[in-house]
C-alpha positions in Angstrom: 77.4 89.9 99.5 81.1 89.0 99.4 82.1 92.6 100.0 80.0 92.8 103.2 81.7 89.7 104.6 85.1 91.1 103.8 84.2 94.4 105.4 82.9 92.6 108.5 86.2 90.8 108.9 88.2 94.0 108.5 86.0 95.8 111.1 86.5 93.0 113.6 90.3 93.0 113.0 90.4 96.7 113.4 88.3 96.7 116.6 90.8 94.5 118.3 93.9 96.3 117.1 95.7 99.2 118.9 96.5 102.2 116.7 98.2 105.6 117.3 97.4 108.1 114.6 98.9 111.1 116.5 100.2 113.6 114.0 98.3 112.0 111.1 95.4 113.6 109.3 92.5 112.1 107.3 90.1 113.6 104.8 86.8 111.7 105.1 84.1 112.1 102.4 80.6 111.5 103.7 81.8 112.2 107.3 78.4 113.5 108.3 76.7 110.1 108.7 77.0 106.4 108.3 80.3 104.7 107.6 82.1 108.0 106.9 81.1 109.3 110.3 82.2 106.1 112.0 85.6 106.3 110.2 86.0 109.9 111.3 85.1 109.2 114.9 87.4 106.2 115.2 90.3 108.0 113.5 89.9 110.9 116.0 89.6 108.5 118.9 93.0 107.1 118.1 94.6 110.5 118.1 94.3 111.6 114.5 93.1 114.8 113.1 90.1 114.7 110.8 88.8 116.8 108.0 85.4 115.7 106.7 83.0 116.7 104.0 79.3 116.0 103.8 76.1 117.3 102.3 74.4 118.7 105.5 76.1 121.8 106.8 74.0 121.8 110.0 74.9 118.2 110.8 78.6 119.0 110.1 78.5 121.8 112.6 77.0 119.6 115.2 79.6 116.9 114.7 82.4 119.5 114.8 81.2 120.7 118.2 81.1 117.2 119.7 
């Protein structure tokens, strides 16, 4: 339970910060769904390049197109 609380605090802090990840790249495991997808989407939203891996090839292709 303590981990969830810390994670919530980190997410709130990150939500209010301004980041510029231009020129940076991230490799996100589990990027096809859940928290991994959220991390990948947010990193890309702040200008970063994202490489992700997941178990579902079809879902990965859908995410790549969007």
